[in-house]
Gaussian input, Z-matrix of N, CA and C with variables (Angstrom, degrees):
# hf/3-21g

backbone

0 1
 N
 C     1     B1
 C     2     B2     1     A1
 N     3     B3     2     A2     1     D1
 C     4     B4     3     A3     2     D2
 C     5     B5     4     A4     3     D3
 N     6     B6     5     A5     4     D4
 C     7     B7     6     A6     5     D5
 C     8     B8     7     A7     6     D6
 N     9     B9     8     A8     7     D7
 C    10    B10     9     A9     8     D8
 C    11    B11    10    A10     9     D9
 N    12    B12    11    A11    10    D10
 C    13    B13    12    A12    11    D11
 C    14    B14    13    A13    12    D12
 N    15    B15    14    A14    13    D13
 C    16    B16    15    A15    14    D14
 C    17    B17    16    A16    15    D15
 N    18    B18    17    A17    16    D16
 C    19    B19    18    A18    17    D17
 C    20    B20    19    A19    18    D18
 N    21    B21    20    A20    19    D19
 C    22    B22    21    A21    20    D20
 C    23    B23    22    A22    21    D21
 N    24    B24    23    A23    22    D22
 C    25    B25    24    A24    23    D23
 C    26    B26    25    A25    24    D24
 N    27    B27    26    A26    25    D25
 C    28    B28    27    A27    26    D26
 C    29    B29    28    A28    27    D27
 N    30    B30    29    A29    28    D28
 C    31    B31    30    A30    29    D29
 C    32    B32    31    A31    30    D30
 N    33    B33    32    A32    31    D31
 C    34    B34    33    A33    32    D32
 C    35    B35    34    A34    33    D33
 N    36    B36    35    A35    34    D34
 C    37    B37    36    A36    35    D35
 C    38    B38    37    A37    36    D36
 N    39    B39    38    A38    37    D37
 C    40    B40    39    A39    38    D38
 C    41    B41    40    A40    39    D39
 N    42    B42    41    A41    40    D40
 C    43    B43    42    A42    41    D41
 C    44    B44    43    A43    42    D42
 N    45    B45    44    A44    43    D43
 C    46    B46    45    A45    44    D44
 C    47    B47    46    A46    45    D45
 N    48    B48    47    A47    46    D46
 C    49    B49    48    A48    47    D47
 C    50    B50    49    A49    48    D48
 N    51    B51    50    A50    49    D49
 C    52    B52    51    A51    50    D50
 C    53    B53    52    A52    51    D51
 N    54    B54    53    A53    52    D52
 C    55    B55    54    A54    53    D53
 C    56    B56    55    A55    54    D54
 N    57    B57    56    A56    55    D55
 C    58    B58    57    A57    56    D56
 C    59    B59    58    A58    57    D57
 N    60    B60    59    A59    58    D58
 C    61    B61    60    A60    59    D59
 C    62    B62    61    A61    60    D60
 N    63    B63    62    A62    61    D61
 C    64    B64    63    A63    62    D62
 C    65    B65    64    A64    63    D63
 N    66    B66    65    A65    64    D64
 C    67    B67    66    A66    65    D65
 C    68    B68    67    A67    66    D66
 N    69    B69    68    A68    67    D67
 C    70    B70    69    A69    68    D68
 C    71    B71    70    A70    69    D69
 N    72    B72    71    A71    70    D70
 C    73    B73    72    A72    71    D71
 C    74    B74    73    A73    72    D72
 N    75    B75    74    A74    73    D73
 C    76    B76    75    A75    74    D74
 C    77    B77    76    A76    75    D75
 N    78    B78    77    A77    76    D76
 C    79    B79    78    A78    77    D77
 C    80    B80    79    A79    78    D78
 N    81    B81    80    A80    79    D79
 C    82    B82    81    A81    80    D80
 C    83    B83    82    A82    81    D81
 N    84    B84    83    A83    82    D82
 C    85    B85    84    A84    83    D83
 C    86    B86    85    A85    84    D84
 N    87    B87    86    A86    85    D85
 C    88    B88    87    A87    86    D86
 C    89    B89    88    A88    87    D87
 N    90    B90    89    A89    88    D88
 C    91    B91    90    A90    89    D89
 C    92    B92    91    A91    90    D90
 N    93    B93    92    A92    91    D91
 C    94    B94    93    A93    92    D92
 C    95    B95    94    A94    93    D93
 N    96    B96    95    A95    94    D94
 C    97    B97    96    A96    95    D95
 C    98    B98    97    A97    96    D96
 N    99    B99    98    A98    97    D97
 C   100   B100    99    A99    98    D98
 C   101   B101   100   A100    99    D99
 N   102   B102   101   A101   100   D100
 C   103   B103   102   A102   101   D101
 C   104   B104   103   A103   102   D102
 N   105   B105   104   A104   103   D103
 C   106   B106   105   A105   104   D104
 C   107   B107   106   A106   105   D105
 N   108   B108   107   A107   106   D106
 C   109   B109   108   A108   107   D107
 C   110   B110   109   A109   108   D108
 N   111   B111   110   A110   109   D109
 C   112   B112   111   A111   110   D110
 C   113   B113   112   A112   111   D111
 N   114   B114   113   A113   112   D112
 C   115   B115   114   A114   113   D113
 C   116   B116   115   A115   114   D114
 N   117   B117   116   A116   115   D115
 C   118   B118   117   A117   116   D116
 C   119   B119   118   A118   117   D117
 N   120   B120   119   A119   118   D118
 C   121   B121   120   A120   119   D119
 C   122   B122   121   A121   120   D120
 N   123   B123   122   A122   121   D121
 C   124   B124   123   A123   122   D122
 C   125   B125   124   A124   123   D123
 N   126   B126   125   A125   124   D124
 C   127   B127   126   A126   125   D125
 C   128   B128   127   A127   126   D126
 N   129   B129   128   A128   127   D127
 C   130   B130   129   A129   128   D128
 C   131   B131   130   A130   129   D129
 N   132   B132   131   A131   130   D130
 C   133   B133   132   A132   131   D131
 C   134   B134   133   A133   132   D132
 N   135   B135   134   A134   133   D133
 C   136   B136   135   A135   134   D134
 C   137   B137   136   A136   135   D135
 N   138   B138   137   A137   136   D136
 C   139   B139   138   A138   137   D137
 C   140   B140   139   A139   138   D138
 N   141   B141   140   A140   139   D139
 C   142   B142   141   A141   140   D140
 C   143   B143   142   A142   141   D141
 N   144   B144   143   A143   142   D142
 C   145   B145   144   A144   143   D143
 C   146   B146   145   A145   144   D144
 N   147   B147   146   A146   145   D145
 C   148   B148   147   A147   146   D146
 C   149   B149   148   A148   147   D147
 N   150   B150   149   A149   148   D148
 C   151   B151   150   A150   149   D149
 C   152   B152   151   A151   150   D150
 N   153   B153   152   A152   151   D151
 C   154   B154   153   A153   152   D152
 C   155   B155   154   A154   153   D153
 N   156   B156   155   A155   154   D154
 C   157   B157   156   A156   155   D155
 C   158   B158   157   A157   156   D156
 N   159   B159   158   A158   157   D157
 C   160   B160   159   A159   158   D158
 C   161   B161   160   A160   159   D159
 N   162   B162   161   A161   160   D160
 C   163   B163   162   A162   161   D161
 C   164   B164   163   A163   162   D162
 N   165   B165   164   A164   163   D163
 C   166   B166   165   A165   164   D164
 C   167   B167   166   A166   165   D165
 N   168   B168   167   A167   166   D166
 C   169   B169   168   A168   167   D167
 C   170   B170   169   A169   168   D168
 N   171   B171   170   A170   169   D169
 C   172   B172   171   A171   170   D170
 C   173   B173   172   A172   171   D171
 N   174   B174   173   A173   172   D172
 C   175   B175   174   A174   173   D173
 C   176   B176   175   A175   174   D174
 N   177   B177   176   A176   175   D175
 C   178   B178   177   A177   176   D176
 C   179   B179   178   A178   177   D177
 N   180   B180   179   A179   178   D178
 C   181   B181   180   A180   179   D179
 C   182   B182   181   A181   180   D180
 N   183   B183   182   A182   181   D181
 C   184   B184   183   A183   182   D182
 C   185   B185   184   A184   183   D183
 N   186   B186   185   A185   184   D184
 C   187   B187   186   A186   185   D185
 C   188   B188   187   A187   186   D186
 N   189   B189   188   A188   187   D187
 C   190   B190   189   A189   188   D188
 C   191   B191   190   A190   189   D189
 N   192   B192   191   A191   190   D190
 C   193   B193   192   A192   191   D191
 C   194   B194   193   A193   192   D192
 N   195   B195   194   A194   193   D193
 C   196   B196   195   A195   194   D194
 C   197   B197   196   A196   195   D195
 N   198   B198   197   A197   196   D196
 C   199   B199   198   A198   197   D197
 C   200   B200   199   A199   198   D198
 N   201   B201   200   A200   199   D199
 C   202   B202   201   A201   200   D200
 C   203   B203   202   A202   201   D201
 N   204   B204   203   A203   202   D202
 C   205   B205   204   A204   203   D203
 C   206   B206   205   A205   204   D204
 N   207   B207   206   A206   205   D205
 C   208   B208   207   A207   206   D206
 C   209   B209   208   A208   207   D207
 N   210   B210   209   A209   208   D208
 C   211   B211   210   A210   209   D209
 C   212   B212   211   A211   210   D210
 N   213   B213   212   A212   211   D211
 C   214   B214   213   A213   212   D212
 C   215   B215   214   A214   213   D213
 N   216   B216   215   A215   214   D214
 C   217   B217   216   A216   215   D215
 C   218   B218   217   A217   216   D216
 N   219   B219   218   A218   217   D217
 C   220   B220   219   A219   218   D218
 C   221   B221   220   A220   219   D219
 N   222   B222   221   A221   220   D220
 C   223   B223   222   A222   221   D221
 C   224   B224   223   A223   222   D222
 N   225   B225   224   A224   223   D223
 C   226   B226   225   A225   224   D224
 C   227   B227   226   A226   225   D225
 N   228   B228   227   A227   226   D226
 C   229   B229   228   A228   227   D227
 C   230   B230   229   A229   228   D228
 N   231   B231   230   A230   229   D229
 C   232   B232   231   A231   230   D230
 C   233   B233   232   A232   231   D231
 N   234   B234   233   A233   232   D232
 C   235   B235   234   A234   233   D233
 C   236   B236   235   A235   234   D234
 N   237   B237   236   A236   235   D235
 C   238   B238   237   A237   236   D236
 C   239   B239   238   A238   237   D237
 N   240   B240   239   A239   238   D238
 C   241   B241   240   A240   239   D239
 C   242   B242   241   A241   240   D240
 N   243   B243   242   A242   241   D241
 C   244   B244   243   A243   242   D242
 C   245   B245   244   A244   243   D243
 N   246   B246   245   A245   244   D244
 C   247   B247   246   A246   245   D245
 C   248   B248   247   A247   246   D246
 N   249   B249   248   A248   247   D247
 C   250   B250   249   A249   248   D248
 C   251   B251   250   A250   249   D249
 N   252   B252   251   A251   250   D250
 C   253   B253   252   A252   251   D251
 C   254   B254   253   A253   252   D252
 N   255   B255   254   A254   253   D253
 C   256   B256   255   A255   254   D254
 C   257   B257   256   A256   255   D255
 N   258   B258   257   A257   256   D256
 C   259   B259   258   A258   257   D257
 C   260   B260   259   A259   258   D258
 N   261   B261   260   A260   259   D259
 C   262   B262   261   A261   260   D260
 C   263   B263   262   A262   261   D261
 N   264   B264   263   A263   262   D262
 C   265   B265   264   A264   263   D263
 C   266   B266   265   A265   264   D264
 N   267   B267   266   A266   265   D265
 C   268   B268   267   A267   266   D266
 C   269   B269   268   A268   267   D267
 N   270   B270   269   A269   268   D268
 C   271   B271   270   A270   269   D269
 C   272   B272   271   A271   270   D270
 N   273   B273   272   A272   271   D271
 C   274   B274   273   A273   272   D272
 C   275   B275   274   A274   273   D273
 N   276   B276   275   A275   274   D274
 C   277   B277   276   A276   275   D275
 C   278   B278   277   A277   276   D276
 N   279   B279   278   A278   277   D277
 C   280   B280   279   A279   278   D278
 C   281   B281   280   A280   279   D279
 N   282   B282   281   A281   280   D280
 C   283   B283   282   A282   281   D281
 C   284   B284   283   A283   282   D282
 N   285   B285   284   A284   283   D283
 C   286   B286   285   A285   284   D284
 C   287   B287   286   A286   285   D285
 N   288   B288   287   A287   286   D286
 C   289   B289   288   A288   287   D287
 C   290   B290   289   A289   288   D288
 N   291   B291   290   A290   289   D289
 C   292   B292   291   A291   290   D290
 C   293   B293   292   A292   291   D291
 N   294   B294   293   A293   292   D292
 C   295   B295   294   A294   293   D293
 C   296   B296   295   A295   294   D294
 N   297   B297   296   A296   295   D295
 C   298   B298   297   A297   296   D296
 C   299   B299   298   A298   297   D297
 N   300   B300   299   A299   298   D298
 C   301   B301   300   A300   299   D299
 C   302   B302   301   A301   300   D300
 N   303   B303   302   A302   301   D301
 C   304   B304   303   A303   302   D302
 C   305   B305   304   A304   303   D303
 N   306   B306   305   A305   304   D304
 C   307   B307   306   A306   305   D305
 C   308   B308   307   A307   306   D306
 N   309   B309   308   A308   307   D307
 C   310   B310   309   A309   308   D308
 C   311   B311   310   A310   309   D309
 N   312   B312   311   A311   310   D310
 C   313   B313   312   A312   311   D311
 C   314   B314   313   A313   312   D312
 N   315   B315   314   A314   313   D313
 C   316   B316   315   A315   314   D314
 C   317   B317   316   A316   315   D315
 N   318   B318   317   A317   316   D316
 C   319   B319   318   A318   317   D317
 C   320   B320   319   A319   318   D318
 N   321   B321   320   A320   319   D319
 C   322   B322   321   A321   320   D320
 C   323   B323   322   A322   321   D321

   B1=1.4299
   B2=1.5331
   B3=1.3632
   B4=1.4303
   B5=1.5687
   B6=1.2302
   B7=1.5333
   B8=1.5515
   B9=1.3584
   B10=1.4732
   B11=1.5017
   B12=1.3265
   B13=1.4837
   B14=1.4912
   B15=1.3386
   B16=1.4151
   B17=1.5092
   B18=1.3233
   B19=1.5050
   B20=1.5424
   B21=1.2844
   B22=1.4488
   B23=1.6042
   B24=1.2436
   B25=1.5061
   B26=1.4924
   B27=1.3758
   B28=1.3948
   B29=1.4691
   B30=1.3622
   B31=1.4113
   B32=1.5657
   B33=1.2855
   B34=1.5585
   B35=1.5992
   B36=1.2782
   B37=1.4590
   B38=1.5807
   B39=1.2974
   B40=1.4651
   B41=1.5367
   B42=1.2916
   B43=1.4476
   B44=1.5291
   B45=1.2959
   B46=1.4765
   B47=1.4943
   B48=1.2891
   B49=1.5115
   B50=1.5002
   B51=1.3308
   B52=1.4676
   B53=1.5019
   B54=1.2480
   B55=1.5315
   B56=1.5270
   B57=1.2517
   B58=1.4371
   B59=1.4785
   B60=1.3397
   B61=1.4441
   B62=1.4872
   B63=1.3612
   B64=1.4843
   B65=1.5691
   B66=1.3265
   B67=1.4359
   B68=1.5337
   B69=1.3465
   B70=1.4753
   B71=1.4644
   B72=1.3583
   B73=1.4610
   B74=1.5341
   B75=1.3912
   B76=1.5214
   B77=1.5575
   B78=1.2772
   B79=1.5132
   B80=1.5021
   B81=1.3151
   B82=1.4771
   B83=1.4991
   B84=1.3606
   B85=1.5354
   B86=1.5248
   B87=1.3089
   B88=1.5034
   B89=1.5961
   B90=1.2941
   B91=1.4869
   B92=1.4966
   B93=1.3457
   B94=1.4248
   B95=1.5335
   B96=1.3296
   B97=1.4560
   B98=1.5773
   B99=1.3522
   B100=1.4806
   B101=1.4936
   B102=1.3416
   B103=1.4412
   B104=1.5550
   B105=1.3505
   B106=1.4619
   B107=1.5488
   B108=1.3665
   B109=1.4823
   B110=1.5037
   B111=1.3875
   B112=1.4222
   B113=1.5262
   B114=1.3405
   B115=1.4494
   B116=1.5517
   B117=1.3406
   B118=1.4145
   B119=1.5675
   B120=1.3584
   B121=1.5217
   B122=1.5047
   B123=1.3423
   B124=1.4325
   B125=1.5586
   B126=1.3353
   B127=1.4843
   B128=1.4974
   B129=1.3318
   B130=1.4603
   B131=1.5208
   B132=1.3435
   B133=1.4761
   B134=1.5121
   B135=1.3363
   B136=1.4510
   B137=1.4588
   B138=1.4087
   B139=1.4707
   B140=1.4547
   B141=1.3803
   B142=1.4653
   B143=1.5323
   B144=1.3627
   B145=1.4707
   B146=1.5008
   B147=1.2686
   B148=1.5087
   B149=1.5020
   B150=1.2887
   B151=1.5048
   B152=1.5931
   B153=1.3391
   B154=1.4604
   B155=1.5770
   B156=1.3189
   B157=1.4667
   B158=1.5397
   B159=1.3026
   B160=1.4330
   B161=1.5798
   B162=1.3513
   B163=1.4853
   B164=1.5332
   B165=1.2785
   B166=1.4509
   B167=1.5378
   B168=1.2776
   B169=1.4713
   B170=1.5095
   B171=1.3792
   B172=1.4150
   B173=1.4935
   B174=1.3241
   B175=1.4493
   B176=1.5156
   B177=1.2519
   B178=1.5073
   B179=1.5532
   B180=1.3574
   B181=1.4208
   B182=1.5287
   B183=1.3923
   B184=1.4439
   B185=1.5049
   B186=1.2995
   B187=1.4936
   B188=1.5213
   B189=1.3314
   B190=1.5036
   B191=1.4808
   B192=1.3023
   B193=1.4752
   B194=1.5154
   B195=1.3390
   B196=1.5473
   B197=1.5139
   B198=1.2687
   B199=1.4814
   B200=1.4470
   B201=1.3326
   B202=1.4583
   B203=1.5623
   B204=1.3281
   B205=1.4719
   B206=1.5141
   B207=1.3364
   B208=1.4960
   B209=1.4272
   B210=1.3076
   B211=1.4515
   B212=1.4925
   B213=1.3212
   B214=1.3879
   B215=1.5361
   B216=1.3021
   B217=1.4603
   B218=1.4714
   B219=1.3266
   B220=1.4372
   B221=1.5343
   B222=1.2840
   B223=1.4738
   B224=1.5009
   B225=1.3727
   B226=1.4343
   B227=1.5274
   B228=1.3804
   B229=1.4633
   B230=1.5205
   B231=1.3267
   B232=1.5366
   B233=1.4730
   B234=1.2889
   B235=1.4742
   B236=1.5553
   B237=1.3657
   B238=1.4438
   B239=1.4780
   B240=1.3078
   B241=1.4258
   B242=1.5396
   B243=1.3031
   B244=1.4649
   B245=1.5574
   B246=1.4060
   B247=1.4390
   B248=1.5070
   B249=1.3996
   B250=1.4474
   B251=1.5278
   B252=1.3174
   B253=1.5356
   B254=1.4479
   B255=1.3374
   B256=1.4214
   B257=1.5017
   B258=1.3187
   B259=1.4522
   B260=1.5518
   B261=1.3345
   B262=1.5150
   B263=1.4992
   B264=1.3518
   B265=1.4672
   B266=1.5255
   B267=1.3205
   B268=1.4229
   B269=1.4644
   B270=1.4098
   B271=1.4477
   B272=1.4470
   B273=1.2804
   B274=1.5451
   B275=1.5013
   B276=1.2462
   B277=1.5048
   B278=1.5247
   B279=1.2780
   B280=1.4339
   B281=1.5589
   B282=1.2623
   B283=1.5107
   B284=1.5190
   B285=1.2903
   B286=1.4776
   B287=1.5077
   B288=1.3202
   B289=1.4628
   B290=1.6033
   B291=1.2252
   B292=1.3976
   B293=1.5237
   B294=1.2688
   B295=1.4734
   B296=1.4915
   B297=1.2899
   B298=1.4505
   B299=1.5412
   B300=1.2643
   B301=1.5000
   B302=1.4928
   B303=1.3635
   B304=1.4484
   B305=1.4541
   B306=1.3421
   B307=1.4329
   B308=1.5047
   B309=1.2987
   B310=1.4652
   B311=1.4637
   B312=1.3476
   B313=1.4338
   B314=1.5958
   B315=1.2966
   B316=1.3951
   B317=1.5307
   B318=1.3307
   B319=1.4592
   B320=1.5338
   B321=1.3031
   B322=1.4850
   B323=1.4199
   A1=106.24
   A2=115.58
   A3=120.65
   A4=108.12
   A5=117.15
   A6=117.85
   A7=110.72
   A8=114.46
   A9=118.67
   A10=112.17
   A11=118.57
   A12=119.21
   A13=111.37
   A14=116.74
   A15=117.26
   A16=115.17
   A17=116.56
   A18=121.37
   A19=111.85
   A20=113.76
   A21=117.82
   A22=110.24
   A23=117.78
   A24=123.36
   A25=106.32
   A26=120.87
   A27=122.38
   A28=112.33
   A29=118.73
   A30=122.65
   A31=111.13
   A32=114.14
   A33=118.13
   A34=108.25
   A35=116.35
   A36=119.67
   A37=110.05
   A38=115.07
   A39=118.47
   A40=114.66
   A41=116.27
   A42=123.82
   A43=110.56
   A44=118.56
   A45=121.43
   A46=111.68
   A47=118.91
   A48=119.43
   A49=106.54
   A50=123.00
   A51=123.47
   A52=117.15
   A53=115.06
   A54=120.52
   A55=113.70
   A56=121.63
   A57=124.66
   A58=111.87
   A59=114.49
   A60=119.95
   A61=116.98
   A62=116.32
   A63=122.05
   A64=112.30
   A65=115.87
   A66=117.01
   A67=110.65
   A68=116.88
   A69=122.29
   A70=109.38
   A71=120.89
   A72=123.50
   A73=112.83
   A74=115.94
   A75=118.45
   A76=109.90
   A77=114.35
   A78=118.09
   A79=113.23
   A80=117.34
   A81=119.94
   A82=109.19
   A83=114.57
   A84=119.26
   A85=114.03
   A86=115.66
   A87=118.73
   A88=111.94
   A89=114.08
   A90=117.63
   A91=110.40
   A92=117.17
   A93=120.40
   A94=113.30
   A95=116.47
   A96=127.68
   A97=106.15
   A98=112.94
   A99=118.09
   A100=110.29
   A101=120.14
   A102=122.46
   A103=110.59
   A104=117.11
   A105=117.14
   A106=110.61
   A107=116.60
   A108=116.96
   A109=111.70
   A110=117.70
   A111=122.84
   A112=110.64
   A113=116.80
   A114=120.39
   A115=112.26
   A116=114.25
   A117=123.74
   A118=108.74
   A119=113.94
   A120=119.27
   A121=111.72
   A122=114.77
   A123=119.73
   A124=116.84
   A125=112.00
   A126=122.14
   A127=113.38
   A128=115.48
   A129=116.68
   A130=117.22
   A131=111.83
   A132=118.59
   A133=108.42
   A134=111.35
   A135=115.47
   A136=109.56
   A137=118.56
   A138=121.01
   A139=109.27
   A140=117.51
   A141=119.39
   A142=112.58
   A143=116.51
   A144=120.81
   A145=112.05
   A146=116.83
   A147=123.25
   A148=107.99
   A149=120.15
   A150=120.01
   A151=113.42
   A152=110.43
   A153=115.84
   A154=107.76
   A155=118.94
   A156=120.41
   A157=110.37
   A158=115.93
   A159=122.13
   A160=108.96
   A161=114.51
   A162=117.01
   A163=109.05
   A164=118.27
   A165=118.85
   A166=110.99
   A167=117.52
   A168=124.07
   A169=109.20
   A170=116.83
   A171=119.90
   A172=114.61
   A173=114.61
   A174=121.90
   A175=110.67
   A176=113.51
   A177=120.14
   A178=107.66
   A179=117.85
   A180=123.81
   A181=106.64
   A182=115.26
   A183=117.84
   A184=111.91
   A185=117.00
   A186=121.44
   A187=109.13
   A188=116.19
   A189=120.11
   A190=111.26
   A191=119.49
   A192=125.98
   A193=107.99
   A194=112.07
   A195=113.99
   A196=112.68
   A197=119.15
   A198=123.51
   A199=109.89
   A200=118.81
   A201=117.03
   A202=113.21
   A203=116.10
   A204=121.22
   A205=111.11
   A206=117.22
   A207=118.06
   A208=111.58
   A209=121.23
   A210=124.29
   A211=109.52
   A212=119.53
   A213=124.38
   A214=110.65
   A215=114.57
   A216=120.47
   A217=115.94
   A218=117.65
   A219=122.81
   A220=113.43
   A221=113.29
   A222=120.21
   A223=115.46
   A224=115.92
   A225=124.00
   A226=108.55
   A227=116.25
   A228=114.72
   A229=113.46
   A230=111.96
   A231=119.95
   A232=107.75
   A233=118.44
   A234=122.03
   A235=108.22
   A236=111.25
   A237=114.52
   A238=114.59
   A239=124.67
   A240=123.67
   A241=110.09
   A242=114.89
   A243=121.11
   A244=109.18
   A245=116.57
   A246=117.74
   A247=115.42
   A248=117.15
   A249=117.13
   A250=115.37
   A251=117.56
   A252=118.02
   A253=108.29
   A254=122.67
   A255=121.99
   A256=117.22
   A257=113.23
   A258=120.62
   A259=110.90
   A260=112.33
   A261=115.87
   A262=113.54
   A263=119.04
   A264=121.89
   A265=114.21
   A266=119.80
   A267=122.38
   A268=108.23
   A269=121.12
   A270=122.68
   A271=113.32
   A272=120.53
   A273=122.91
   A274=109.41
   A275=122.80
   A276=118.78
   A277=113.93
   A278=118.29
   A279=124.01
   A280=114.55
   A281=114.80
   A282=119.72
   A283=109.19
   A284=115.75
   A285=124.58
   A286=111.43
   A287=116.36
   A288=120.70
   A289=108.07
   A290=118.22
   A291=125.04
   A292=113.54
   A293=117.78
   A294=119.63
   A295=106.73
   A296=117.95
   A297=119.57
   A298=112.04
   A299=115.06
   A300=121.69
   A301=104.83
   A302=112.59
   A303=116.83
   A304=110.65
   A305=116.66
   A306=120.86
   A307=106.25
   A308=113.19
   A309=122.45
   A310=109.89
   A311=115.84
   A312=119.97
   A313=104.74
   A314=117.09
   A315=120.70
   A316=108.78
   A317=113.98
   A318=116.04
   A319=106.36
   A320=115.36
   A321=120.55
   A322=110.03
   D1=131.18
   D2=-175.09
   D3=-128.49
   D4=163.09
   D5=175.31
   D6=-66.26
   D7=-30.56
   D8=172.07
   D9=-58.11
   D10=-45.11
   D11=178.63
   D12=-62.76
   D13=-45.84
   D14=179.77
   D15=-62.14
   D16=-42.27
   D17=172.90
   D18=-59.37
   D19=-43.12
   D20=-177.92
   D21=-65.57
   D22=-46.75
   D23=179.76
   D24=-56.92
   D25=-49.90
   D26=-177.16
   D27=-62.97
   D28=-37.68
   D29=-177.83
   D30=-70.68
   D31=-37.57
   D32=176.96
   D33=-69.67
   D34=-41.46
   D35=-175.45
   D36=-58.46
   D37=-32.39
   D38=178.93
   D39=-80.29
   D40=-7.06
   D41=178.63
   D42=-117.93
   D43=77.43
   D44=-172.43
   D45=-64.80
   D46=-22.03
   D47=-176.50
   D48=-65.51
   D49=-16.54
   D50=176.76
   D51=-79.29
   D52=-17.23
   D53=-176.08
   D54=-132.13
   D55=-23.22
   D56=-176.68
   D57=-95.56
   D58=105.83
   D59=-178.12
   D60=-62.57
   D61=-18.90
   D62=179.40
   D63=-82.52
   D64=-9.73
   D65=176.58
   D66=-79.58
   D67=143.27
   D68=-179.22
   D69=-60.42
   D70=-36.73
   D71=-174.26
   D72=-73.51
   D73=-9.76
   D74=-175.02
   D75=-62.64
   D76=-30.27
   D77=-177.50
   D78=-102.21
   D79=16.72
   D80=177.93
   D81=-108.47
   D82=105.00
   D83=-179.90
   D84=-55.39
   D85=-42.95
   D86=-178.48
   D87=-60.72
   D88=-41.38
   D89=178.76
   D90=-66.87
   D91=-42.90
   D92=178.59
   D93=-60.74
   D94=-45.27
   D95=179.10
   D96=-55.18
   D97=-51.90
   D98=-178.44
   D99=-63.62
   D100=-35.68
   D101=-178.54
   D102=-70.50
   D103=-39.52
   D104=176.10
   D105=-68.74
   D106=-32.49
   D107=177.75
   D108=-63.69
   D109=-42.24
   D110=176.81
   D111=-60.90
   D112=-45.63
   D113=-177.52
   D114=-62.17
   D115=-39.62
   D116=-178.55
   D117=-60.62
   D118=-45.52
   D119=177.80
   D120=-68.57
   D121=-35.64
   D122=179.15
   D123=-64.28
   D124=-43.84
   D125=-174.32
   D126=-94.18
   D127=-16.27
   D128=179.83
   D129=83.66
   D130=37.40
   D131=176.33
   D132=-136.45
   D133=-178.11
   D134=176.93
   D135=-89.42
   D136=166.10
   D137=-179.77
   D138=-62.46
   D139=-46.59
   D140=-179.20
   D141=-59.36
   D142=-45.88
   D143=177.43
   D144=-56.45
   D145=-44.35
   D146=-178.55
   D147=-66.57
   D148=-44.66
   D149=179.63
   D150=-64.17
   D151=-40.80
   D152=-177.06
   D153=-71.53
   D154=-38.65
   D155=178.32
   D156=-65.13
   D157=-41.10
   D158=-178.23
   D159=-63.64
   D160=-45.61
   D161=178.38
   D162=-59.02
   D163=-38.84
   D164=-179.03
   D165=-69.61
   D166=-41.31
   D167=178.28
   D168=-61.56
   D169=-46.79
   D170=179.28
   D171=-60.78
   D172=-43.42
   D173=177.25
   D174=-59.00
   D175=-47.97
   D176=-174.95
   D177=-64.40
   D178=-38.40
   D179=-179.49
   D180=-59.03
   D181=-48.82
   D182=-175.79
   D183=-61.93
   D184=-39.01
   D185=177.27
   D186=-61.48
   D187=-51.02
   D188=-178.33
   D189=-61.77
   D190=-38.96
   D191=177.46
   D192=-56.20
   D193=-55.55
   D194=-179.30
   D195=-60.35
   D196=-34.06
   D197=175.57
   D198=-66.17
   D199=-43.13
   D200=-178.52
   D201=-72.48
   D202=-26.77
   D203=-177.54
   D204=-92.13
   D205=0.20
   D206=177.40
   D207=-55.77
   D208=142.73
   D209=-178.34
   D210=-69.71
   D211=148.02
   D212=176.50
   D213=-62.88
   D214=137.36
   D215=-174.38
   D216=81.92
   D217=9.34
   D218=-178.89
   D219=-78.31
   D220=-7.41
   D221=-179.02
   D222=82.91
   D223=10.77
   D224=177.28
   D225=-70.36
   D226=124.78
   D227=-178.47
   D228=-70.06
   D229=151.56
   D230=176.75
   D231=-81.97
   D232=111.10
   D233=175.23
   D234=-123.77
   D235=167.09
   D236=179.70
   D237=-66.88
   D238=140.42
   D239=-172.17
   D240=-70.61
   D241=148.44
   D242=178.15
   D243=-65.56
   D244=130.05
   D245=-172.96
   D246=-62.93
   D247=-21.92
   D248=-179.08
   D249=-95.76
   D250=8.23
   D251=-174.79
   D252=-62.32
   D253=-44.30
   D254=-179.87
   D255=-59.20
   D256=-37.76
   D257=-179.29
   D258=-68.08
   D259=-28.40
   D260=-175.44
   D261=-97.95
   D262=2.31
   D263=-177.96
   D264=-60.32
   D265=-16.58
   D266=179.12
   D267=-65.46
   D268=-19.75
   D269=177.67
   D270=-85.96
   D271=-4.58
   D272=-174.04
   D273=-50.96
   D274=-50.18
   D275=-175.89
   D276=-77.98
   D277=-3.67
   D278=179.38
   D279=-104.64
   D280=-16.46
   D281=177.58
   D282=-101.82
   D283=105.10
   D284=-179.58
   D285=-103.59
   D286=130.03
   D287=178.92
   D288=-61.64
   D289=141.16
   D290=174.44
   D291=-73.55
   D292=138.38
   D293=179.49
   D294=-79.18
   D295=128.81
   D296=177.14
   D297=-95.07
   D298=130.22
   D299=177.81
   D300=-119.49
   D301=121.66
   D302=177.35
   D303=-106.13
   D304=132.57
   D305=177.91
   D306=-102.45
   D307=130.12
   D308=176.93
   D309=-113.89
   D310=135.28
   D311=179.58
   D312=-85.06
   D313=131.61
   D314=-179.80
   D315=-77.53
   D316=130.78
   D317=-178.66
   D318=-109.55
   D319=131.65
   D320=-177.83
   D321=-105.16

């Protein structure tokens, strides 16, 4: 956990068009580009660095959320909670687990 991560999370939280698919601006590339430019200036990084770091944080949040919501007795190991989980909980309703479909080849 770094100050950069905390600043980035806070900056993205205030720009819901970057993560909320229900927002009109979510599908507007110019608005998203402007948002990332503002964030980069605010946190002191490049646009690419901010987008890459955000993708990493968002992915980690999804993994941590699945781990937290694992049913009791699932064999999931008890490990120390990720320090940024509380800061990222605003994403909870926006991060949906993917449905896994397994294709099995029938053997005769």
